[in-house]
The first five atom37 places (N, CA, C, CB, O) and aatype in JSON, in Angstrom:
{
  "aatype": [12, 10, 15, 18, 9, 11, 14, 10, 16, 1, 13, 0, 0, 19, 4, 13, 19, 19, 10, 0, 15, 12, 9, 10, 0, 15, 7, 0, 15, 0, 6, 15, 14, 0, 14, 0, 16, 6, 15, 0, 1, 9, 3, 0, 10, 9, 1, 19, 19, 6, 7, 1, 15, 3, 10, 5, 13, 10, 1, 2, 3, 19, 0, 18, 15, 15, 1, 6, 0, 7, 10, 8, 10, 1, 16, 11, 10, 0, 13, 0, 7, 15, 5, 9, 11, 16, 19, 6, 3, 13, 9, 3, 8, 9, 7, 16, 7, 15, 15, 16, 16, 7, 1, 14, 18, 10, 19, 1, 13, 9, 3, 7, 16, 10, 9, 14, 15, 0, 6, 13, 10, 1, 7, 6, 10, 11, 1, 9, 15, 5, 14, 16, 16, 0, 15, 9, 11],
  "atom_mask": [
    [1, 1, 1, 1, 1],
    [1, 1, 1, 1, 1],
    [1, 1, 1, 1, 1],
    [1, 1, 1, 1, 1],
    [1, 1, 1, 1, 1],
    [1, 1, 1, 1, 1],
    [1, 1, 1, 1, 1],
    [1, 1, 1, 1, 1],
    [1, 1, 1, 1, 1],
    [1, 1, 1, 1, 1],
    [1, 1, 1, 1, 1],
    [1, 1, 1, 1, 1],
    [1, 1, 1, 1, 1],
    [1, 1, 1, 1, 1],
    [1, 1, 1, 1, 1],
    [1, 1, 1, 1, 1],
    [1, 1, 1, 1, 1],
    [1, 1, 1, 1, 1],
    [1, 1, 1, 1, 1],
    [1, 1, 1, 1, 1],
    [1, 1, 1, 1, 1],
    [1, 1, 1, 1, 1],
    [1, 1, 1, 1, 1],
    [1, 1, 1, 1, 1],
    [1, 1, 1, 1, 1],
    [1, 1, 1, 1, 1],
    [1, 1, 1, 0, 1],
    [1, 1, 1, 1, 1],
    [1, 1, 1, 1, 1],
    [1, 1, 1, 1, 1],
    [1, 1, 1, 1, 1],
    [1, 1, 1, 1, 1],
    [1, 1, 1, 1, 1],
    [1, 1, 1, 1, 1],
    [1, 1, 1, 1, 1],
    [1, 1, 1, 1, 1],
    [1, 1, 1, 1, 1],
    [1, 1, 1, 1, 1],
    [1, 1, 1, 1, 1],
    [1, 1, 1, 1, 1],
    [1, 1, 1, 1, 1],
    [1, 1, 1, 1, 1],
    [1, 1, 1, 1, 1],
    [1, 1, 1, 1, 1],
    [1, 1, 1, 1, 1],
    [1, 1, 1, 1, 1],
    [1, 1, 1, 1, 1],
    [1, 1, 1, 1, 1],
    [1, 1, 1, 1, 1],
    [1, 1, 1, 1, 1],
    [1, 1, 1, 0, 1],
    [1, 1, 1, 1, 1],
    [1, 1, 1, 1, 1],
    [1, 1, 1, 1, 1],
    [1, 1, 1, 1, 1],
    [1, 1, 1, 1, 1],
    [1, 1, 1, 1, 1],
    [1, 1, 1, 1, 1],
    [1, 1, 1, 1, 1],
    [1, 1, 1, 1, 1],
    [1, 1, 1, 1, 1],
    [1, 1, 1, 1, 1],
    [1, 1, 1, 1, 1],
    [1, 1, 1, 1, 1],
    [1, 1, 1, 1, 1],
    [1, 1, 1, 1, 1],
    [1, 1, 1, 1, 1],
    [1, 1, 1, 1, 1],
    [1, 1, 1, 1, 1],
    [1, 1, 1, 0, 1],
    [1, 1, 1, 1, 1],
    [1, 1, 1, 1, 1],
    [1, 1, 1, 1, 1],
    [1, 1, 1, 1, 1],
    [1, 1, 1, 1, 1],
    [1, 1, 1, 1, 1],
    [1, 1, 1, 1, 1],
    [1, 1, 1, 1, 1],
    [1, 1, 1, 1, 1],
    [1, 1, 1, 1, 1],
    [1, 1, 1, 0, 1],
    [1, 1, 1, 1, 1],
    [1, 1, 1, 1, 1],
    [1, 1, 1, 1, 1],
    [1, 1, 1, 1, 1],
    [1, 1, 1, 1, 1],
    [1, 1, 1, 1, 1],
    [1, 1, 1, 1, 1],
    [1, 1, 1, 1, 1],
    [1, 1, 1, 1, 1],
    [1, 1, 1, 1, 1],
    [1, 1, 1, 1, 1],
    [1, 1, 1, 1, 1],
    [1, 1, 1, 1, 1],
    [1, 1, 1, 0, 1],
    [1, 1, 1, 1, 1],
    [1, 1, 1, 0, 1],
    [1, 1, 1, 1, 1],
    [1, 1, 1, 1, 1],
    [1, 1, 1, 1, 1],
    [1, 1, 1, 1, 1],
    [1, 1, 1, 0, 1],
    [1, 1, 1, 1, 1],
    [1, 1, 1, 1, 1],
    [1, 1, 1, 1, 1],
    [1, 1, 1, 1, 1],
    [1, 1, 1, 1, 1],
    [1, 1, 1, 1, 1],
    [1, 1, 1, 1, 1],
    [1, 1, 1, 1, 1],
    [1, 1, 1, 1, 1],
    [1, 1, 1, 0, 1],
    [1, 1, 1, 1, 1],
    [1, 1, 1, 1, 1],
    [1, 1, 1, 1, 1],
    [1, 1, 1, 1, 1],
    [1, 1, 1, 1, 1],
    [1, 1, 1, 1, 1],
    [1, 1, 1, 1, 1],
    [1, 1, 1, 1, 1],
    [1, 1, 1, 1, 1],
    [1, 1, 1, 1, 1],
    [1, 1, 1, 0, 1],
    [1, 1, 1, 1, 1],
    [1, 1, 1, 1, 1],
    [1, 1, 1, 1, 1],
    [1, 1, 1, 1, 1],
    [1, 1, 1, 1, 1],
    [1, 1, 1, 1, 1],
    [1, 1, 1, 1, 1],
    [1, 1, 1, 1, 1],
    [1, 1, 1, 1, 1],
    [1, 1, 1, 1, 1],
    [1, 1, 1, 1, 1],
    [1, 1, 1, 1, 1],
    [1, 1, 1, 1, 1],
    [1, 1, 1, 1, 1]
  ],
  "atom_positions": [
    [[-23.19, 15.54, 26.89], [-21.86, 16.09, 26.72], [-21.45, 16.09, 25.25], [-20.86, 15.31, 27.54], [-20.91, 17.08, 24.77]],
    [[-21.71, 14.99, 24.53], [-21.32, 14.9, 23.14], [-22.5, 15.13, 22.2], [-20.7, 13.54, 22.86], [-22.4, 14.83, 21.01]],
    [[-23.6, 15.67, 22.7], [-24.81, 15.79, 21.9], [-24.66, 16.74, 20.72], [-25.94, 16.25, 22.77], [-25.41, 16.62, 19.75]],
    [[-23.73, 17.67, 20.77], [-23.55, 18.62, 19.68], [-22.69, 18.07, 18.55], [-22.94, 19.89, 20.22], [-22.55, 18.71, 17.51]],
    [[-22.12, 16.9, 18.74], [-21.27, 16.29, 17.72], [-22.13, 15.4, 16.84], [-20.11, 15.47, 18.36], [-23.04, 14.73, 17.33]],
    [[-21.86, 15.4, 15.54], [-22.61, 14.55, 14.61], [-22.52, 13.1, 15.06], [-22.08, 14.71, 13.16], [-21.51, 12.7, 15.66]],
    [[-23.55, 12.29, 14.79], [-23.57, 10.9, 15.28], [-22.34, 10.09, 14.94], [-24.77, 10.2, 14.73], [-21.81, 9.41, 15.82]],
    [[-21.85, 10.13, 13.7], [-20.69, 9.33, 13.34], [-19.45, 9.81, 14.1], [-20.44, 9.39, 11.83], [-18.66, 9.0, 14.58]],
    [[-19.29, 11.11, 14.2], [-18.16, 11.66, 14.93], [-18.27, 11.31, 16.41], [-18.08, 13.18, 14.75], [-17.27, 11.01, 17.06]],
    [[-19.48, 11.34, 16.94], [-19.7, 10.98, 18.33], [-19.33, 9.52, 18.55], [-21.18, 11.23, 18.73], [-18.69, 9.19, 19.55]],
    [[-19.72, 8.64, 17.61], [-19.37, 7.23, 17.71], [-17.85, 7.06, 17.71], [-20.01, 6.43, 16.55], [-17.31, 6.3, 18.52]],
    [[-17.17, 7.75, 16.82], [-15.71, 7.66, 16.76], [-15.09, 8.16, 18.06], [-15.16, 8.47, 15.56], [-14.13, 7.58, 18.56]],
    [[-15.63, 9.24, 18.61], [-15.11, 9.78, 19.86], [-15.3, 8.8, 21.01], [-15.78, 11.12, 20.2], [-14.4, 8.62, 21.84]],
    [[-16.46, 8.17, 21.06], [-16.72, 7.18, 22.11], [-15.78, 6.0, 21.96], [-18.19, 6.71, 22.07], [-15.22, 5.51, 22.95]],
    [[-15.59, 5.53, 20.72], [-14.66, 4.42, 20.48], [-13.25, 4.79, 20.93], [-14.65, 4.03, 18.98], [-12.56, 3.98, 21.54]],
    [[-12.83, 6.01, 20.62], [-11.5, 6.47, 21.02], [-11.37, 6.47, 22.53], [-11.22, 7.86, 20.45], [-10.36, 6.01, 23.06]],
    [[-12.36, 6.99, 23.22], [-12.31, 7.05, 24.69], [-12.26, 5.64, 25.28], [-13.54, 7.82, 25.23], [-11.49, 5.39, 26.21]],
    [[-13.06, 4.73, 24.75], [-13.07, 3.36, 25.26], [-11.72, 2.7, 25.02], [-14.19, 2.54, 24.59], [-11.16, 2.09, 25.92]],
    [[-11.19, 2.83, 23.8], [-9.89, 2.23, 23.48], [-8.78, 2.84, 24.33], [-9.57, 2.41, 21.99], [-7.94, 2.12, 24.85]],
    [[-8.78, 4.15, 24.48], [-7.77, 4.81, 25.31], [-7.86, 4.34, 26.76], [-7.92, 6.33, 25.23], [-6.83, 4.12, 27.4]],
    [[-9.06, 4.18, 27.26], [-9.24, 3.7, 28.64], [-8.69, 2.29, 28.8], [-10.71, 3.74, 29.04], [-8.06, 1.98, 29.81]],
    [[-8.94, 1.45, 27.8], [-8.44, 0.07, 27.87], [-6.92, 0.03, 27.82], [-9.04, -0.77, 26.73], [-6.28, -0.76, 28.52]],
    [[-6.35, 0.88, 26.98], [-4.89, 0.92, 26.88], [-4.3, 1.38, 28.21], [-4.44, 1.85, 25.74], [-3.33, 0.79, 28.7]],
    [[-4.87, 2.43, 28.78], [-4.37, 2.92, 30.07], [-4.54, 1.88, 31.16], [-5.08, 4.22, 30.46], [-3.66, 1.7, 31.99]],
    [[-5.67, 1.2, 31.15], [-5.91, 0.17, 32.17], [-4.93, -0.98, 32.02], [-7.35, -0.35, 32.08], [-4.45, -1.52, 33.02]],
    [[-4.63, -1.37, 30.79], [-3.69, -2.48, 30.59], [-2.3, -2.08, 31.03], [-3.68, -2.93, 29.12], [-1.53, -2.93, 31.49]],
    [[-1.94, -0.83, 30.9], [-0.62, -0.36, 31.33], [-0.5, -0.29, 32.83], [0.0, 0.0, 0.0], [0.61, -0.2, 33.36]],
    [[-1.61, -0.32, 33.53], [-1.59, -0.2, 34.98], [-1.45, -1.55, 35.67], [-2.83, 0.48, 35.47], [-1.48, -1.62, 36.9]],
    [[-1.3, -2.62, 34.9], [-1.21, -3.93, 35.52], [0.14, -4.12, 36.21], [-1.42, -5.03, 34.48], [1.07, -3.35, 35.98]],
    [[0.22, -5.14, 37.04], [1.45, -5.4, 37.78], [2.55, -5.92, 36.87], [1.2, -6.4, 38.9], [3.74, -5.79, 37.19]],
    [[2.18, -6.5, 35.73], [3.18, -7.0, 34.8], [3.79, -5.85, 34.03], [2.57, -8.04, 33.84], [3.12, -4.86, 33.72]],
    [[5.07, -5.99, 33.71], [5.71, -4.93, 32.95], [5.45, -5.13, 31.47], [7.22, -4.88, 33.23], [5.37, -6.27, 31.0]],
    [[5.32, -4.03, 30.71], [5.08, -4.15, 29.27], [6.34, -4.6, 28.54], [4.59, -2.82, 28.71], [7.4, -4.76, 29.14]],
    [[6.2, -4.8, 27.25], [7.35, -5.21, 26.45], [8.44, -4.15, 26.54], [6.94, -5.44, 24.97], [8.15, -2.96, 26.52]],
    [[9.7, -4.58, 26.64], [10.8, -3.61, 26.66], [10.77, -2.76, 25.39], [12.16, -4.33, 26.79], [10.2, -3.16, 24.38]],
    [[11.38, -1.59, 25.46], [11.35, -0.66, 24.34], [11.86, -1.3, 23.06], [12.18, 0.58, 24.66], [11.28, -1.08, 21.99]],
    [[12.92, -2.07, 23.14], [13.45, -2.68, 21.92], [12.45, -3.68, 21.33], [14.79, -3.37, 22.2], [12.31, -3.75, 20.11]],
    [[11.78, -4.43, 22.17], [10.78, -5.37, 21.67], [9.58, -4.62, 21.09], [10.32, -6.33, 22.79], [9.04, -5.0, 20.05]],
    [[9.17, -3.56, 21.76], [8.07, -2.74, 21.23], [8.43, -2.17, 19.87], [7.72, -1.6, 22.21], [7.6, -2.12, 18.97]],
    [[9.67, -1.74, 19.73], [10.14, -1.19, 18.45], [10.14, -2.27, 17.37], [11.54, -0.58, 18.6], [9.79, -2.0, 16.23]],
    [[10.53, -3.48, 17.73], [10.54, -4.58, 16.76], [9.11, -4.93, 16.34], [11.24, -5.83, 17.36], [8.85, -5.2, 15.17]],
    [[8.19, -4.93, 17.3], [6.79, -5.21, 16.98], [6.24, -4.13, 16.06], [5.94, -5.29, 18.28], [5.58, -4.42, 15.06]],
    [[6.53, -2.87, 16.39], [6.06, -1.76, 15.56], [6.64, -1.85, 14.16], [6.42, -0.42, 16.2], [5.94, -1.62, 13.17]],
    [[7.93, -2.18, 14.06], [8.57, -2.32, 12.74], [7.9, -3.42, 11.93], [10.07, -2.61, 12.9], [7.7, -3.27, 10.72]],
    [[7.56, -4.51, 12.58], [6.9, -5.62, 11.88], [5.51, -5.21, 11.4], [6.8, -6.85, 12.81], [5.12, -5.55, 10.28]],
    [[4.77, -4.49, 12.21], [3.45, -4.03, 11.79], [3.58, -3.04, 10.64], [2.69, -3.37, 12.97], [2.78, -3.06, 9.71]],
    [[4.6, -2.18, 10.69], [4.81, -1.23, 9.59], [5.13, -1.96, 8.28], [5.95, -0.27, 9.93], [4.71, -1.52, 7.21]],
    [[5.86, -3.07, 8.37], [6.12, -3.89, 7.18], [4.8, -4.4, 6.62], [7.08, -5.07, 7.51], [4.56, -4.33, 5.41]],
    [[3.95, -4.92, 7.49], [2.63, -5.41, 7.06], [1.87, -4.3, 6.36], [1.82, -5.95, 8.27], [1.34, -4.49, 5.26]],
    [[1.8, -3.13, 6.99], [1.03, -2.01, 6.45], [1.57, -1.54, 5.1], [1.04, -0.85, 7.43], [0.81, -1.01, 4.28]],
    [[2.84, -1.73, 4.86], [3.46, -1.27, 3.63], [3.38, -2.25, 2.46], [0.0, 0.0, 0.0], [3.83, -1.92, 1.36]],
    [[2.83, -3.42, 2.67], [2.79, -4.45, 1.63], [1.48, -4.39, 0.85], [2.98, -5.85, 2.25], [0.56, -5.16, 1.13]],
    [[1.4, -3.5, -0.1], [0.18, -3.38, -0.9], [0.04, -4.5, -1.93], [0.16, -2.03, -1.62], [-0.97, -4.59, -2.62]],
    [[1.05, -5.36, -2.01], [1.03, -6.46, -2.98], [0.39, -7.73, -2.43], [2.44, -6.76, -3.43], [0.47, -8.78, -3.06]],
    [[-0.22, -7.66, -1.26], [-0.84, -8.86, -0.71], [-2.07, -8.52, 0.11], [0.16, -9.62, 0.16], [-2.33, -7.36, 0.43]],
    [[-2.82, -9.55, 0.43], [-4.02, -9.41, 1.25], [-3.91, -10.33, 2.46], [-5.3, -9.73, 0.44], [-3.23, -11.35, 2.42]],
    [[-4.58, -9.94, 3.52], [-4.63, -10.76, 4.73], [-6.04, -11.31, 4.86], [-4.21, -9.93, 6.0], [-7.02, -10.58, 4.78]],
    [[-6.12, -12.6, 5.07], [-7.42, -13.26, 5.22], [-7.67, -13.56, 6.68], [-7.49, -14.55, 4.37], [-6.9, -14.26, 7.34]],
    [[-8.77, -13.02, 7.17], [-9.18, -13.25, 8.54], [-10.61, -13.77, 8.5], [-9.08, -11.94, 9.41], [-11.52, -13.06, 8.08]],
    [[-10.79, -15.01, 8.93], [-12.12, -15.64, 8.9], [-12.74, -15.58, 7.5], [-13.04, -14.97, 9.92], [-13.92, -15.25, 7.35]],
    [[-11.94, -15.9, 6.5], [-12.35, -15.95, 5.08], [-12.7, -14.6, 4.48], [-13.53, -16.85, 4.95], [-13.29, -14.55, 3.39]],
    [[-12.37, -13.51, 5.12], [-12.59, -12.18, 4.57], [-11.23, -11.57, 4.28], [-13.42, -11.28, 5.55], [-10.34, -11.59, 5.12]],
    [[-11.06, -11.02, 3.06], [-9.79, -10.43, 2.65], [-9.72, -8.98, 3.12], [-9.61, -10.51, 1.11], [-10.68, -8.22, 3.0]],
    [[-8.56, -8.61, 3.65], [-8.31, -7.25, 4.11], [-7.04, -6.73, 3.48], [-8.21, -7.19, 5.66], [-6.12, -7.5, 3.19]],
    [[-6.99, -5.43, 3.26], [-5.77, -4.81, 2.73], [-4.69, -4.86, 3.81], [-6.04, -3.34, 2.28], [-4.97, -5.12, 4.98]],
    [[-3.48, -4.6, 3.39], [-2.37, -4.6, 4.35], [-2.55, -3.5, 5.39], [-1.03, -4.41, 3.61], [-2.2, -3.69, 6.56]],
    [[-3.09, -2.37, 4.99], [-3.34, -1.28, 5.96], [-4.4, -1.69, 6.98], [-3.78, 0.01, 5.23], [-4.25, -1.43, 8.17]],
    [[-5.46, -2.33, 6.51], [-6.51, -2.8, 7.43], [-5.96, -3.87, 8.36], [-7.71, -3.36, 6.64], [-6.29, -3.9, 9.55]],
    [[-5.11, -4.73, 7.83], [-4.5, -5.78, 8.66], [-3.62, -5.15, 9.74], [-3.68, -6.76, 7.8], [-3.65, -5.58, 10.89]],
    [[-2.84, -4.13, 9.36], [-1.99, -3.45, 10.33], [-2.81, -2.82, 11.44], [0.0, 0.0, 0.0], [-2.45, -2.91, 12.62]],
    [[-3.9, -2.18, 11.08], [-4.78, -1.57, 12.08], [-5.36, -2.63, 13.01], [-5.92, -0.78, 11.4], [-5.43, -2.44, 14.22]],
    [[-5.77, -3.75, 12.44], [-6.31, -4.84, 13.25], [-5.26, -5.37, 14.23], [-6.82, -6.0, 12.35], [-5.55, -5.6, 15.4]],
    [[-4.03, -5.56, 13.74], [-2.95, -6.04, 14.61], [-2.66, -5.05, 15.73], [-1.68, -6.31, 13.79], [-2.44, -5.45, 16.87]],
    [[-2.65, -3.76, 15.4], [-2.41, -2.74, 16.43], [-3.53, -2.75, 17.48], [-2.3, -1.34, 15.79], [-3.26, -2.59, 18.67]],
    [[-4.76, -2.92, 17.04], [-5.89, -2.96, 17.97], [-5.79, -4.17, 18.89], [-7.22, -2.99, 17.2], [-5.97, -4.05, 20.1]],
    [[-5.49, -5.34, 18.32], [-5.34, -6.55, 19.15], [-4.19, -6.39, 20.13], [-5.12, -7.79, 18.27], [-4.28, -6.82, 21.28]],
    [[-3.1, -5.76, 19.68], [-1.95, -5.54, 20.55], [-2.33, -4.62, 21.71], [-0.77, -4.93, 19.75], [-1.94, -4.87, 22.85]],
    [[-3.08, -3.57, 21.42], [-3.51, -2.65, 22.48], [-4.38, -3.38, 23.51], [-4.29, -1.46, 21.88], [-4.23, -3.14, 24.71]],
    [[-5.26, -4.24, 23.06], [-6.1, -5.0, 23.98], [-5.29, -5.99, 24.8], [-7.2, -5.72, 23.22], [-5.61, -6.23, 25.97]],
    [[-4.26, -6.58, 24.21], [-3.43, -7.57, 24.91], [-2.57, -6.92, 25.98], [-2.55, -8.32, 23.93], [-2.24, -7.54, 26.99]],
    [[-2.2, -5.66, 25.77], [-1.42, -4.92, 26.76], [-0.13, -5.6, 27.15], [0.0, 0.0, 0.0], [0.65, -6.01, 26.29]],
    [[0.09, -5.73, 28.44], [1.36, -6.23, 28.97], [1.53, -7.74, 28.82], [1.48, -5.86, 30.41], [2.57, -8.28, 29.19]],
    [[0.53, -8.42, 28.28], [0.68, -9.86, 28.06], [1.69, -10.16, 26.95], [-0.68, -10.49, 27.71], [2.26, -11.24, 26.91]],
    [[1.9, -9.2, 26.07], [2.84, -9.37, 24.96], [4.16, -8.74, 25.35], [2.28, -8.73, 23.63], [4.27, -7.52, 25.46]],
    [[5.16, -9.58, 25.56], [6.47, -9.1, 26.02], [7.53, -9.1, 24.93], [6.94, -9.94, 27.19], [8.5, -8.35, 25.01]],
    [[7.36, -9.95, 23.92], [8.37, -10.06, 22.87], [7.68, -10.07, 21.5], [9.22, -11.34, 23.05], [6.47, -10.25, 21.4]],
    [[8.48, -9.87, 20.48], [7.94, -9.93, 19.12], [7.45, -11.34, 18.81], [9.01, -9.5, 18.09], [6.5, -11.52, 18.04]],
    [[8.08, -12.34, 19.41], [7.61, -13.72, 19.23], [6.23, -13.91, 19.87], [8.62, -14.72, 19.83], [5.37, -14.58, 19.3]],
    [[6.02, -13.31, 21.06], [4.69, -13.33, 21.69], [3.67, -12.69, 20.75], [4.71, -12.58, 23.05], [2.56, -13.2, 20.57]],
    [[4.06, -11.57, 20.15], [3.18, -10.86, 19.23], [2.76, -11.77, 18.08], [3.86, -9.6, 18.7], [1.58, -11.88, 17.76]],
    [[3.74, -12.42, 17.46], [3.44, -13.31, 16.34], [2.55, -14.46, 16.8], [4.74, -13.85, 15.7], [1.54, -14.76, 16.16]],
    [[2.92, -15.1, 17.9], [2.2, -16.29, 18.37], [0.78, -15.99, 18.85], [2.97, -16.93, 19.48], [-0.13, -16.79, 18.63]],
    [[0.58, -14.86, 19.51], [-0.7, -14.6, 20.17], [-1.57, -13.54, 19.48], [-0.46, -14.18, 21.57], [-2.78, -13.5, 19.69]],
    [[-0.96, -12.7, 18.67], [-1.71, -11.63, 18.01], [-1.83, -11.88, 16.51], [-1.05, -10.27, 18.27], [-2.9, -11.74, 15.93]],
    [[-0.71, -12.25, 15.9], [-0.65, -12.28, 14.44], [-0.96, -13.58, 13.75], [0.0, 0.0, 0.0], [-0.85, -13.67, 12.53]],
    [[-1.36, -14.62, 14.5], [-1.52, -15.91, 13.84], [-2.96, -16.35, 13.62], [-0.84, -16.94, 14.63], [-3.22, -17.18, 12.75]],
    [[-3.89, -15.82, 14.38], [-5.26, -16.29, 14.19], [-6.28, -15.54, 15.01], [0.0, 0.0, 0.0], [-5.96, -14.7, 15.85]],
    [[-7.51, -15.87, 14.73], [-8.64, -15.23, 15.4], [-8.82, -15.79, 16.8], [-9.92, -15.42, 14.58], [-8.92, -17.0, 16.99]],
    [[-8.86, -14.91, 17.76], [-9.1, -15.35, 19.14], [-10.57, -15.71, 19.33], [-8.67, -14.26, 20.14], [-10.93, -16.38, 20.29]],
    [[-11.42, -15.26, 18.43], [-12.84, -15.54, 18.51], [-13.18, -16.91, 17.91], [-13.64, -14.46, 17.81], [-13.87, -17.71, 18.54]],
    [[-12.7, -17.16, 16.7], [-13.05, -18.4, 16.0], [-11.97, -19.47, 16.09], [-13.35, -18.11, 14.55], [-12.24, -20.65, 15.86]],
    [[-10.74, -19.06, 16.42], [-9.63, -19.99, 16.45], [-9.05, -20.29, 15.07], [0.0, 0.0, 0.0], [-8.1, -21.07, 14.96]],
    [[-9.59, -19.67, 14.04], [-9.11, -19.91, 12.68], [-7.82, -19.13, 12.42], [-10.18, -19.53, 11.65], [-7.69, -17.99, 12.87]],
    [[-6.88, -19.74, 11.7], [-5.62, -19.05, 11.43], [-5.8, -17.92, 10.42], [-4.58, -20.05, 10.92], [-6.66, -17.98, 9.54]],
    [[-4.97, -16.89, 10.56], [-4.91, -15.83, 9.56], [-4.03, -16.33, 8.43], [-4.34, -14.48, 10.17], [-3.08, -17.09, 8.64]],
    [[-4.36, -15.91, 7.22], [-3.59, -16.29, 6.04], [-3.16, -15.05, 5.29], [-4.4, -17.23, 5.13], [-3.78, -13.99, 5.41]],
    [[-2.09, -15.18, 4.51], [-1.62, -14.11, 3.64], [-1.75, -14.62, 2.21], [-0.13, -13.7, 3.98], [-1.3, -15.72, 1.89]],
    [[-2.38, -13.8, 1.35], [-2.53, -14.16, -0.06], [-1.69, -13.22, -0.91], [-4.03, -14.11, -0.49], [-1.85, -12.0, -0.86]],
    [[-0.79, -13.81, -1.67], [0.07, -13.05, -2.57], [-0.65, -12.8, -3.9], [1.41, -13.78, -2.8], [-1.68, -13.41, -4.17]],
    [[-0.09, -11.92, -4.71], [-0.7, -11.56, -6.0], [-0.94, -12.79, -6.87], [0.19, -10.57, -6.73], [-1.94, -12.85, -7.59]],
    [[-0.03, -13.76, -6.82], [-0.17, -14.96, -7.66], [-1.19, -15.95, -7.09], [1.17, -15.65, -7.81], [-1.4, -17.02, -7.67]],
    [[-1.83, -15.61, -5.97], [-2.84, -16.47, -5.37], [-2.32, -17.41, -4.3], [0.0, 0.0, 0.0], [-3.1, -18.08, -3.62]],
    [[-1.0, -17.46, -4.14], [-0.4, -18.32, -3.11], [-0.87, -17.89, -1.73], [1.14, -18.27, -3.2], [-0.9, -16.7, -1.4]],
    [[-1.25, -18.87, -0.91], [-1.66, -18.62, 0.47], [-0.65, -19.24, 1.42], [-3.08, -19.19, 0.74], [-0.22, -20.37, 1.23]],
    [[-0.27, -18.48, 2.45], [0.58, -19.03, 3.51], [0.02, -18.56, 4.85], [2.07, -18.58, 3.33], [-0.64, -17.52, 4.92]],
    [[0.28, -19.31, 5.91], [-0.15, -18.85, 7.24], [0.54, -17.53, 7.59], [0.17, -19.92, 8.32], [1.71, -17.32, 7.26]],
    [[-0.19, -16.65, 8.24], [0.38, -15.35, 8.6], [1.6, -15.5, 9.5], [-0.66, -14.48, 9.29], [2.52, -14.69, 9.43]],
    [[1.63, -16.52, 10.33], [2.79, -16.73, 11.21], [4.05, -16.94, 10.38], [2.56, -17.94, 12.15], [5.11, -16.39, 10.7]],
    [[3.94, -17.71, 9.32], [5.09, -17.95, 8.43], [5.53, -16.64, 7.78], [4.74, -19.0, 7.35], [6.72, -16.34, 7.7]],
    [[4.56, -15.86, 7.3], [4.87, -14.57, 6.69], [5.54, -13.64, 7.69], [3.59, -13.92, 6.13], [6.57, -13.04, 7.39]],
    [[4.96, -13.51, 8.89], [5.49, -12.59, 9.89], [6.9, -13.0, 10.33], [4.57, -12.53, 11.1], [7.76, -12.14, 10.5]],
    [[7.13, -14.29, 10.52], [8.47, -14.74, 10.91], [9.49, -14.47, 9.81], [8.45, -16.24, 11.26], [10.63, -14.09, 10.09]],
    [[9.09, -14.66, 8.56], [9.98, -14.37, 7.44], [10.31, -12.9, 7.36], [0.0, 0.0, 0.0], [11.47, -12.53, 7.13]],
    [[9.31, -12.05, 7.54], [9.54, -10.6, 7.5], [10.38, -10.16, 8.69], [8.21, -9.84, 7.48], [11.24, -9.29, 8.55]],
    [[10.14, -10.75, 9.86], [10.95, -10.41, 11.03], [12.41, -10.76, 10.79], [10.43, -11.15, 12.28], [13.3, -9.98, 11.11]],
    [[12.64, -11.93, 10.22], [14.01, -12.34, 9.92], [14.65, -11.37, 8.93], [14.04, -13.78, 9.34], [15.81, -10.98, 9.09]],
    [[13.89, -10.98, 7.92], [14.41, -10.06, 6.9], [14.77, -8.7, 7.5], [13.39, -9.88, 5.77], [15.83, -8.16, 7.21]],
    [[13.88, -8.14, 8.33], [14.16, -6.8, 8.87], [15.16, -6.83, 10.02], [12.87, -6.15, 9.35], [15.71, -5.8, 10.38]],
    [[15.4, -8.01, 10.58], [16.36, -8.12, 11.68], [17.79, -8.28, 11.19], [16.0, -9.3, 12.56], [18.74, -8.08, 11.95]],
    [[17.96, -8.63, 9.92], [19.3, -8.8, 9.38], [19.91, -7.44, 9.09], [19.28, -9.67, 8.09], [19.22, -6.54, 8.6]],
    [[21.2, -7.28, 9.4], [21.84, -6.01, 9.08], [21.9, -5.81, 7.57], [23.26, -5.95, 9.69], [22.09, -6.76, 6.81]],
    [[21.74, -4.57, 7.15], [21.81, -4.28, 5.72], [23.26, -4.31, 5.26], [21.16, -2.92, 5.4], [24.18, -4.14, 6.07]],
    [[23.46, -4.51, 3.98], [24.81, -4.54, 3.42], [25.53, -3.23, 3.66], [24.76, -4.84, 1.91], [26.74, -3.21, 3.91]],
    [[24.8, -2.12, 3.6], [25.42, -0.81, 3.79], [25.95, -0.63, 5.2], [24.42, 0.29, 3.47], [26.91, 0.12, 5.4]],
    [[25.35, -1.3, 6.19], [25.8, -1.11, 7.57], [26.93, -2.05, 7.95], [24.65, -1.3, 8.52], [27.52, -1.91, 9.02]],
    [[27.25, -3.02, 7.08], [28.35, -3.94, 7.35], [29.61, -3.39, 6.71], [28.04, -5.37, 6.81], [29.63, -3.08, 5.52]],
    [[30.66, -3.26, 7.5], [31.92, -2.71, 6.97], [33.05, -3.67, 7.14], [32.26, -1.4, 7.64], [34.18, -3.37, 6.76]]
  ]
}
């Protein structure tokens, strides 16, 4: 069926089909997914991560760009499916460490400072959850 597609494109297509199938299967569970507002908060937090070009994310001692980290978080979230109901669940179960090795994720700032990703994510969540000065009257 996919024999006419170049090998790399075929691999990407197969990966897409597998990931899409897993997402659909996770949505079919008896548990309800995160409410829309929680999903929006999770997405906003991931977008903050993706937009931070001034830092790196360390996963199992390998440094990743903020965009790569965002993609990784989105992939883990898709695999977790309906198990993640709140943004706090997301931080605790997706954004804090490797489910394979158990090692914590770290964030490295330009000055070399390292902090646990959970601390970074909670700080960013607090920052984006506060009303802006312009919206307060």
